[in-house]
Structures are given as structure tokens and as C-alpha cells.
N, C-alpha and C positions, 0 to 999 in steps of 0.2 A: 504493500500500500504506500509506504513512504517513498519507494523507488518511483512509483507512478506519479506521486505528488511532485517529486523533484523534476521529473521529466516534463510535467505540465508547467511548472514554474520556469524551467529553462525555455520551453516553447514560447511562453508569454514574453519572456525577456527578449528573445530573438525578434518576435513580432513588434515589440515596442521599439527596438533599435531600428528596425526597418522602417517603421512609420516616422521616426525622427529623421532618418537619412533621406527618405523620399517624401518631400512635402506634398500634402494633399493638393490636387489640381483638379478643379472643376472644369470639365470639358462639356459644355452645355450649349445646345442650340435652341433659341427661342425665335420662331419665325425665320427671318433671314439673317439673324445675328448669331454669331458664334461667340460665346463668353469663355474666358479663361481667368481663373482666380480662386481665391480662398476666402477665409473668414474676414480678412482685413483688406487694406489698400494694396492693389497690385497695379504696377505702372510699367509701361514699356515706351521706348523713345523712337528707335530708328529701325524700321523694317528693312532687312537686308536679305536679298536673294542669294543663296550660296551656289557655287558651281555645280553641286549635285542636284539642284532643283528645289532643295528645301528652303524654307523661310525661317530666318533667325530674328527673334525679337529680344531686345535687351532692356533692362531696367532694374526694378527692385520689387521685393515682396515684403510687406509689413508683417512683423512677427507677433505683435501683441498690441493691445489697446494703447493709444498714445496718451500722453499727458501734456501739460502746458510747456514743459521744458524739454521733452525728449520723445523721439519717435524711433523705435528700433526697427531697422529694415535690413534686409540681406540682398546683396547684389545677385541678380537673377538673369539667366539666359533660358529662353524657351525656343526650341527648334521644332518646326512643324513640317510634316511630309506634304508633298504636292496635293494630296487628297484632304488635307486639313487635320490628320491625326498627329498626335504628339510623337515626334521621333526621339527626342531626349530633352531633358532640362538639367540645369546646373544651378545650385544655390550655394553661394560662397559661405564659408563657415566663420568669417570674421565678424565679431560683435561690433555694433555701432549703428551708424546711419550710413549704409553703404549702397552703392549703385554702380551699374555698368553703363557706359555711354560710348557711342561712336565705334561700332565694329569695323574692322578692316579685313578683307580677304587678302592675305599676303601672296606673293608670287609662288611660294612653295606650297600653297593650299591651306596653311594654317589660318586660324581666325584670331586676331588680336582685338582686345577691347580695353578701354581705359577704365580703371577702377578708382572710385572715390570713397573715402570714409570721412564724413563731415558731420559729426555730432555737434550740436549747438551752432550749425552753419559755419564751422571753422574746419578747413581741410587739415586733417591729422594724418591721412595716409593717401598717397597717390601712386599708382603703379600701372604697368601694362601687363595684362594677363593673356596668356596664349593657350589656344585650344585646338584640338583636331576637329575635323568636320563631323566626327562622331561624338563630340562632347567631352573628350578626355582633356583634363587640365594638364598642360605641358610645362608651363613655367610662369613665374611671377617676377617681373622686373621693376624694382622700386624707382620712383622718380622724385626729385626734390619737391617738397610740399609748397615751397614758395612760388612754384610755377602757377599754382592755383587753378583758375578756370581756363579751360581750353577755348581757342577760337575756332577749332575745327580740325578735320583730317588733312594730312599733307603727305603724299607719297605713301611710305610704309610706316608713318608715324603721325605726330600731332603738332599743331601750331599753338603756341602760347604767347601772351604779351599784350601790348597796347601801343598806340601811336606815340605816347610820351616817352615810355621807357624802352621801346623797341620790341621786336619779336624774336622768339627762339623756336627751333625745331627740335623735337624730342622723339626718339624711337628706342628700340631695345639696345642699340649700340651706344647711346649717350645723348647729350644735349649740346646744341651748337647755336650761336647767334646768327640771325639773318642780316643781310646787307640791305636794310631798309631804313627809312627815315629821311628827314630833310624836305625841302620844298618839292611839291609834286608827288610825294610818296603816297602809297595807297593805305587806306585804313581798312583792315580786315574786319568785316562786320561780324563774322562768326556764324555758327550754326549752319543752316541750309544755304547761306551765301558763300561758303567756302567748299569747293568740290575737289577731292583728291585726284591727282593724275599720277602716272607712273614716275614722273620726274619732279613733282612738286604739287602745285594746286592752281586752280582758277578761282579768282575772287570777284564776286559781283559787289562792287564797292563804290567809292567816291573819292575824289581829291578836293581839297579846298582851292578856291581861286586865289590869285596872288595877294589880293587884299583881304582874303579870308571872309569876304562878305557873302559868298555863296558856295555851294557844294556842286561839283560837276560829276555826274555819274559816269563810271568807267567799268569795264570788264578787263581784268588783268590776269595773265598767266605768268607765274614765277616758278623758279626751280627751288630746290631745298636749301640753296644758299641765299635766296631772296632776290636773285637777279631776274629782271623782267625778260620774258621771252617774247611776249607781244602785249599790246594794249588796244582795246576797242573803245572808241568814243566818237560821237557824232553830234553835230549841231542839232540835228533832227530830234535827238533824244536828250538834249541838255536840260530841259525842264521836266524832270521826272526821276524815276529810279528803276534800277534793274532788280528783279526779285525771282525767287524760286527757280534756281538753275538745276538742270538735269543733264548729266553726261550720257550720251548715247553710245552704243557698242562700237561704232566706228570712230569715236573720238569727237564727234560734233557736239556742240552745246546748244541746248534748248533753254530759253528763259523768257520771262515776261518783263515787259516795260510798262510802268504806270505813269501817266501824266500828272503833274502837280496842279495844272490849271483847269483841265477839262475831264469829263468822265470818259476817258479813253484809255484803252490798254492794247498792247500788241504782243504777239508771240513772235519771238525771233529765233532764227537758227544760224549759228556761226560754225564754220568748219574748224578743223584742228589747228589751223594757222591764224584764227581770229578774224577771218573775213566773213562778212555778212552774206549768207546764202539766200535767205528769203525772210520776209516779214509778213505778218498776217494780223489784221485787226480782228479782235475777238470781243464778244459782248462784255461790257464793263461789269455787269452784276454777277459774273461767274466767279469772281474772287481770284485768289492766287494759288489755290490748291489744285494742281493738275498733274497728270501723268500721261505719257504716250501709251497707246494700246493698239490692238489690231485694227480697230475701227477708225482710228484717228487720234483724238485727244479727249481725255475725260477730266472733267472738273467736278469737285464736290463742295457743297455748301451745307451748313446746318442752320436751322432757325428754330425759334421757340414760339409756340402758339398755345396760350394759356399754360397748362401744366405739361404739355407734350412737346417732344423734340422731333423735328422733321429733318431727315437726311436726304438730300437730293443730288443725284448724279446727272450731269449734262454732257452728252457726247457731241463733239463738233468734228467736221471733216477737214481736209487739208485746204479747203476753200473758205474756212471760217464759218460755215453754215451749221446750225444746230440740227442734228439728225435724229437725236433720241434723248428723251428725258425719263429717268427712272427714280422711284422713291421707295425707301424702306418704309415699312409700316410705322405709324406714329408710336413713339416710345415714351415711357415715363422717366427714362434715364436723363440725367444731366451729363453733358459731354465735355471733355477736356482734351485739347491738343490733337485735333483730328489731322490725319495725314492720308493722302491717297498715293498708291504706288502700283506698279505693274508686276504681276507674277504670272509666269507662263502665258504672256500675251494678253492677260485679262486685267481689268482694273479692280483693285481692292481698296477698302477703307479700313483704317484702324484708329482707335482713340481710347481714352479712358472713359468709361461709363459708370457714373454713380447710380447704382440700381436701387431706386427708392423702394422697390418692392421687398428688398431685403431688410428694410429698417425695422428695428425691434422696438425702439422708443424714440421720443422727440429729442432726447438729450444726446443721442448718438451722433458722433462726428460724421458729417456727410462724406468726408474723404475715405473713411473706413468702408464705405459701400462700393468703392470703385473697383471694377474689374476691367480686364482688357477685352475690348470688343473688336471683332473682325467681321466685315461685310463684303461680299462679292457683288459687284455691280449687277451681274446677270441674274442674281437671286432676287433682285428687287422688281417691283411691278412697274410696267410701263405706264407713263402718264399721258393722257390724251392732250392734244394741243389746247392751250388755254386762250 
């Protein structure tokens, strides 16, 4: 009898350890929305399609209820198969307020991500973590914490700094200062405005005029030393700004330009040498969230009507004409940080959704209701012409 009891206790211990090692992951579909998450806040940032066709999502998972001073999170990677099933996930074991940002698929096939541990909003740990495409952790390379917040991806590493103090490039081999600064130099805006290339990055940015009275929008390609390879600027686009850059497989750049003075926006395509290939006027009210897809270009917008959220996809062809509008069913969710991206030629949407249906009481922090949401354009209903 005692032997059976010990065996039962041992089995319970193993099951408990497995439950701790493999965090619970809800994989739920409600209507046209796929949800991924657990009991607390789950956040992802940068959808990245891997060479094997899988989709990598990076961010963090909250581990316990938050308080006024501290929110414990764990850096999180979630990899999905082309059919939407979970291929693998990784939850870093470091305690604190940790997250993964800006994945890079390296030339040798490895995945690197930038790791932050920032309890009380102060960066206490900064590193580059390396993984196989099967989710195996390969290495952790620490970086100086004084680098603080990154401006974006650059070649096989990351860009840090600001116009006043200058910029640096950091990868697994070390940190080096860029040859930038002075009159006419570029201000790297960061985030989706900085796109990595094999030899550096492309920045959708601006320079100050000589009297610093105005900002001139430019698109600049630089190498990892900070030397300019080309610069695109035009009087036609002087009174506006470049946004939402996307690098295509052949090295061409797709981006939007917004006018400062009128309700006008254009879609531009530049070749790998920085020369304008074509420009296309697109409807102003489509916003800046777009991706190329098999049918042309897909835009997504979100709006609130009473207590419901509406997510609308608009397809345009290469002539700038609206060819199709689709909408997800109205949701009770509040949405945060929506992004649209292309996966296997199709347009997908991802965002953080605070699922109000999960609320237990009115005192519950709404952030703790947040799950990761995925929606495929083709799963949404067609909208008749309005």
C-alpha cells in the first residue's frame, strides 16, 4: 500500500513539474478570431514569417495579478504552423518584467530576439537570445544596459541611440558607433520606420532644414557603419511624411506618404537602389496599416460603435481601386496595437484583445483580460457596397 502511495505521489510531482514547465495556452476560436492566452495579460509585438513557413510571435506573458508597483511577466515566443496550430512556444525563466522584441532570421537560419528585463520601467538586463527554428534556446549574449531602448533592427543586429548622443550598432559580436551626426544627418525614428537589410537598414525618416524651422522627409539606406548608400527625397513629397515601410522579397521598398496639408496619401514603390518605380494615390481613410497580398494590397482599420469593436479589411488593386471590403463580426473586445501582415500570400491581422467576457468583477485590471488575437482576412464576411 505504501509503495503504491509513493508511486502516486511521484506521478503527481512529475505532472506538477510538467505543468510548470509548459505554460497553459488557450488555443480558442470564436467566430473568425483565433485567441491565444492564459489567465492574465498576454502580449505579442512583431509577427515574423520564418523560412519554414511558420509564424513567430514574440512578446510576454503575465504570470500573476499585478499591483501598483510591479507586474511580473516572462519573455515569450509562440510559433504557429501554417494551419494555425501551435508548433512550439518558449517562456524564459528569468524573474522580473521581461519581454522579447524584434526577431531577426539570421543568414545561418537561427532566430535572434532582443531580451529586456525592466522592472519599475528601468532596464536591468538587456541581451540577444538565439534560437533554432524548432524553438531550442542556443545562446544568450548580454549587452550593456545603458544602450536602453532600441531604435530598430539593423542587418544581423540592432540600432540604439538618438540624434544628440549618436547611434550605435549592436549584435552578438559586440557594439560599434555609427558614423552619423552633424548637419543633414538622419534621425532614426525607430520601430516600423527602420527596416533591416543584409548590409544595414533603411530608415523612413526626416532631416531638419538648415534653419531648423522645418523637417524634410527622406528615405535613407545606410550600412552598419552608418555610411549612407542612397537617399530618396523629392519636392513633391516635402510637405508630408513617409510611414509604414515594407521590404519586398526582391529588395524593393513599399511605403506610404501622408500629406500634412490635405487629406491625401500615396503608396510608393522604390527599387533596391532608391529610385522611384511607381506611385499610387490611395483613399485617405484607409489609414497606414497595410500589407501586400495576392490580390493587391490590404488595409485594416478598427473602430468603436457603442460597446462593440469593428475590424474592417479593405483590398485595393494595383490601380488604387477598392475591390473588396470584409469585416469581422462585431466584438466586445477592446483592441490594442493592431498590425496587418502577409502569411502564405494571405492577409492576416493580429492585436491584443481585452476580452471583456472574461471579466470576473468590476475591480479587475482590464489589461489582465488581454489575449493575443489572430484574424485571417478571408475568414471575414464580405461587405456589400455602401
